[in-house]
C-alpha positions in Angstrom: 37.8 68.2 36.8 38.9 65.0 35.5 37.3 61.9 34.7 37.1 59.4 37.5 39.1 56.2 37.3 37.3 53.1 35.9 37.2 51.2 39.1 35.5 54.1 41.0 33.1 54.8 38.4 32.1 51.3 38.3 31.6 51.1 42.2 29.7 54.3 42.2 27.6 53.1 39.3 26.8 49.7 41.1 26.0 51.6 44.4 23.8 54.5 42.9 22.6 53.2 39.6 24.4 56.3 37.6 27.8 56.4 36.5 30.1 59.4 37.2 31.6 61.6 34.4 33.8 64.1 36.3 35.8 64.0 39.6 37.5 66.8 41.5 39.6 66.3 44.7 38.5 67.9 47.9 40.5 68.6 51.2 40.0 66.9 54.4 40.9 63.3 53.6 42.7 62.2 56.9 42.1 58.5 56.3 40.8 58.4 52.7 40.8 60.1 49.3 38.0 62.6 49.1 36.5 63.5 45.7 33.3 65.4 44.4 31.7 63.3 41.7 29.5 64.9 39.1 27.1 63.1 36.6 25.4 63.9 33.4 22.2 64.3 35.2 21.3 64.6 38.8 23.0 66.1 41.9 26.7 65.5 42.5 28.0 63.4 45.5 31.0 63.1 47.7 33.0 59.9 47.6 35.6 58.8 50.2 37.7 55.9 49.1 40.0 54.2 51.6 41.7 50.8 50.6 42.6 50.4 54.3 39.1 50.8 55.5 37.7 52.7 58.5 34.9 54.4 56.5 32.0 52.3 58.0 32.6 54.1 61.3 32.2 57.6 59.6 28.9 56.4 58.0 27.6 55.2 61.4 28.5 58.6 63.1 26.7 60.5 60.4 23.8 58.4 60.6 23.8 58.8 64.5 23.9 62.6 64.1 21.0 62.6 61.5 18.8 60.4 63.6 19.3 61.8 67.0 19.7 65.6 66.2 18.9 68.3 63.7 22.5 69.0 63.0 22.9 69.5 59.3 25.2 66.7 58.1 25.7 65.0 54.7 23.3 62.0 54.0 24.9 58.7 53.6 23.9 57.1 50.2 26.2 54.0 50.4 28.6 52.9 53.0 31.3 50.1 52.9 34.5 50.0 54.9 36.3 51.1 52.0 33.8 53.3 50.1 31.6 55.9 51.4 29.2 58.0 49.3 27.4 60.9 50.7 25.3 63.9 49.4 27.4 67.0 48.4 27.4 69.9 50.9 27.8 73.1 48.9 29.8 75.4 51.0 33.1 76.6 52.3 34.9 77.0 55.6 35.3 80.9 55.7 32.7 81.9 58.3 31.3 85.2 58.6 30.0 86.6 61.9 26.3 85.8 61.1 27.4 82.3 60.0 29.2 82.0 63.4 26.0 83.0 65.1 24.1 80.5 62.9 26.6 77.7 63.8 26.1 78.5 67.4 22.4 77.8 67.3 23.0 74.5 65.7 25.7 73.5 68.1 23.5 74.4 71.2 20.6 72.4 69.9 22.9 69.5 69.5 24.3 69.8 73.1 20.7 69.7 74.2 20.4 66.2 73.1 21.0 64.3 76.2 22.3 60.7 76.6 22.0 58.2 79.3 25.8 58.0 79.9 29.0 59.6 78.8 30.6 57.6 76.0 28.6 55.9 73.2 27.3 52.4 72.4 30.4 51.9 70.3 34.0 53.3 69.9 34.4 55.7 67.1 37.4 57.5 65.4 39.0 61.0 65.6 40.6 61.3 62.3 42.6 58.1 61.8 42.6 57.4 65.5 40.6 55.0 67.6 38.4 56.8 70.0 37.2 54.6 73.1 33.9 55.2 74.2 33.0 52.9 77.2 29.8 54.2 78.6 30.4 56.0 82.0 28.4 57.6 84.6 30.9 60.2 85.7 32.1 62.7 83.1 35.5 63.6 84.8 36.5 59.9 85.1 35.6 59.6 81.4 37.6 62.4 80.4 40.7 61.4 82.5 40.7 57.7 81.4 39.3 57.7 77.8 40.6 61.0 76.5 43.5 62.5 78.6 45.4 59.5 79.6 44.4 57.2 76.6 45.8 59.7 74.0 48.7 60.6 76.1 49.7 57.1 76.0 49.1 56.9 72.2 51.3 59.8 71.8 53.9 58.2 73.9 53.8 55.1 71.9 54.3 56.9 68.7 57.3 58.4 70.1 55.9 61.9 70.0 55.5 62.5 73.8 58.6 62.4 76.1 58.6 60.5 79.3 58.8 63.9 81.1 55.9 65.1 79.1 54.0 61.9 79.8 54.6 62.2 83.7 53.2 65.8 83.5 49.9 64.5 82.1 49.7 61.9 84.6 50.2 64.1 87.6 47.4 66.5 86.0 45.0 63.4 85.7 45.0 62.8 89.4 43.9 66.4 90.1 41.1 66.9 87.6 38.3 67.1 90.1 39.9 70.3 91.4 39.5 72.1 88.1 36.6 70.4 86.2 33.0 70.3 86.7 30.1 67.5 86.0 27.6 68.8 83.2 23.9 68.6 83.9 23.8 65.6 81.4 25.7 63.8 78.8 25.4 66.0 75.7 25.7 64.7 72.1 28.9 66.1 70.6 30.1 66.4 66.9 33.4 65.7 68.4 35.7 67.5 66.0 34.7 71.2 65.4 37.6 72.7 63.7 37.2 75.1 60.8 37.6 72.4 57.9 34.6 70.6 59.4 32.2 73.5 59.5 31.0 74.7 56.0 29.0 77.7 55.2 27.2 79.2 52.3 27.0 82.9 52.7 26.0 83.9 56.2 24.3 80.5 57.0 25.7 77.0 57.9 25.5 74.4 55.1 26.5 71.7 57.0 28.9 69.9 59.4 31.2 67.1 58.2 33.7 64.5 59.5 32.3 64.0 63.1 34.0 62.2 66.0 30.8 61.5 67.9 30.1 60.7 71.5 28.2 62.1 74.5 30.3 64.3 76.8 30.6 67.7 78.3 29.8 70.7 76.0 32.9 72.5 77.0 35.4 69.9 75.3 33.6 70.8 72.1 33.7 74.5 72.7 37.1 74.3 73.6 38.2 72.5 70.5 36.5 75.2 68.5 38.8 77.7 69.8 42.1 75.8 69.3 42.4 76.7 65.7 40.4 79.7 65.6 37.2 78.0 64.3 34.8 80.3 66.2 35.2 83.6 67.9 33.0 86.0 69.7 30.0 86.1 67.4 29.6 82.3 68.1 30.1 82.5 71.8 27.9 85.5 72.2 25.1 83.5 70.5 25.8 80.2 72.2 25.7 81.9 75.6 22.1 83.2 75.0 21.0 79.7 74.0 22.8 77.4 76.6 24.7 77.6 79.8 28.3 78.8 79.6 29.8 78.7 83.2 32.3 81.2 84.6 35.8 79.9 84.4 35.7 78.2 80.9 37.7 80.8 79.0 40.2 81.3 82.0 41.0 77.7 82.9 38.8 74.8 81.7 39.3 75.6 77.9 43.0 74.8 78.3 42.3 71.7 80.1 40.0 70.4 77.5 42.1 71.3 74.8 44.8 68.9 76.0 42.7 66.1 74.2 43.1 67.6 70.6 46.5 68.7 71.4 47.4 65.1 72.2 45.7 63.8 69.1 47.7 66.1 67.0 50.9 65.3 68.9 50.2 61.6 68.1 49.6 62.2 64.5 52.2 64.9 63.7 54.5 65.4 66.6 56.0 68.8 66.3 55.2 71.3 69.2 51.8 69.9 70.2 53.3 67.9 72.9 55.3 70.8 74.4 52.0 72.8 74.4 50.4 70.1 76.3 53.2 69.9 78.7 52.8 73.6 79.4 49.2 73.3 80.3 49.7 70.2 82.4 52.3 71.9 84.4 50.1 75.1 84.9 47.3 73.1 86.4 49.2 70.2 88.1 
């Protein structure tokens, strides 16, 4: 722990009416500095500080999840585009088998929240990247145009997707109807279910953080949760008891949906993510 700098302490005191006395850095600051702040009295809070802005969108997404679902997320105490203050979630990202099963119950309940269209009333963010959400009647069209092709173009513009790799994604985009299915309804999604965004305390989930919200097919969320090993068998066994998981997901559709997070990571980090995406596109195109 260290003392918070004067500017931050003054901003928090102005927002909350109490002055923090200690600060500790937390992981997960993709677009912002993240700190746990403690006070002489009262509960700690989490502060995100981003001089370049962007935090108002995160506050909006947390508020939306809190209003439209029972998903446990931090409560927003103060939001401005450069400063976000939230309740502190006491947990870590190490998930036991019972915690995975508990997560499945939360995620299945979230996916049962139906929307009127795919997308959202406004655009959001995934990490620091713009995430377009024009409301669409058909899921496969939305995924093709506003997830797959959009992020492939972002990765290409960043210099992290070669012309050959970009063409492979474009070829696949024209054939998605042969591989994907329309869901029963647009489902509310957290949007960024990797391990660092799922916090447990013991064998129960303490909270979900850093969303990238929209309405979509639950399978894109489930796929992303496997990409970096967030959830395994205990999660999926429980999820299948509570919600439909149609045949062919693990064999094919999981890889197709993981093209989106792979292209997000290619855009941000380069490396081998584009090559992974090209291999998947080549397999199905």
